C-alpha positions in Angstrom: 0.1 -8.2 -6.7 -0.6 -11.9 -6.3 -3.7 -13.9 -5.9 -2.1 -15.9 -3.0 -4.3 -15.8 0.1 -2.6 -13.7 2.8 -3.0 -16.7 5.2 -0.5 -18.6 3.0 2.1 -15.9 2.7 5.3 -15.5 4.6 5.8 -12.2 6.5 8.2 -11.0 3.8 5.7 -11.7 1.0 2.8 -10.1 2.8 4.9 -7.0 3.7 6.1 -6.6 0.1 2.6 -6.7 -1.3 1.3 -4.5 1.5 3.9 -1.9 0.5 2.7 -2.1 -3.1 -0.9 -1.7 -2.1 -0.1 1.4 0.1 1.9 2.9 -2.8 -1.0 2.5 -5.2 -3.5 4.0 -2.8 -1.1 6.9 -2.0 -0.8 7.8 -5.6 -4.5 8.2 -5.8 -4.7 7.2 -9.5 -7.1 4.3 -9.0 -10.9 4.3 -9.3 -13.0 4.2 -6.2 -14.1 0.6 -6.6 -10.5 -0.5 -7.1 -9.4 1.6 -4.1 -11.9 -0.3 -1.9 -10.6 -3.6 -3.2 -7.0 -2.5 -2.6 -7.9 -1.3 0.9 -9.6 -4.6 1.7 -6.5 -6.6 0.5 -4.3 -4.3 2.5 -6.2 -4.9 5.6 -5.9 -8.6 5.2 -2.1 -8.3 4.5 -1.7 -6.1 7.6 -3.4 -8.7 9.7 -1.1 -11.4 8.4 2.0 -9.3 9.1 0.7 -8.7 12.6 0.1 -12.4 13.2 3.6 -13.4 11.9 5.2 -10.7 14.1 3.3 -11.9 17.2 4.5 -15.5 16.5 8.1 -14.3 16.2 7.8 -12.2 19.4 6.5 -15.2 21.3 9.4 -17.4 20.0 11.9 -14.7 21.1 10.3 -14.3 24.5 10.5 -18.1 25.0 14.3 -18.1 24.7 16.0 -18.5 28.1 19.4 -17.1 28.9 22.0 -18.1 31.4 23.7 -15.7 33.8 26.1 -14.7 31.0 23.3 -14.0 28.6 23.9 -17.1 26.5 20.9 -19.0 25.2 20.2 -22.2 27.2 17.1 -23.4 25.5 13.5 -22.3 25.3 10.6 -22.2 27.6 7.5 -24.0 26.3 5.1 -21.7 24.6 1.5 -22.8 24.0 0.7 -23.2 20.3 4.3 -23.0 19.0 
C-alpha cells in the first residue's frame, strides 16, 4: 500500500490498492486496530473510485452521435 492520498490517485491506482485492502481484510490475519485503519483507507479509496467513474460516465454521456452512430462532438458538461 502507498501513502499517496486517494484524492491524488488515478482510478487504476485506487482500484489496485482497494483490492489489496480487501484482500488483507478478507484474510482476517490483521489486528483489530489495523483492520480499522485498513477499513478507513478502503472507504476513502472506494470513494475515489466512485468519483472517477462518475467523471467518466459524464464524459461518455456528453458524446453526441450522428444518425449513423458516429461521434460528432460533445455536449458541454458542467465542471468538465
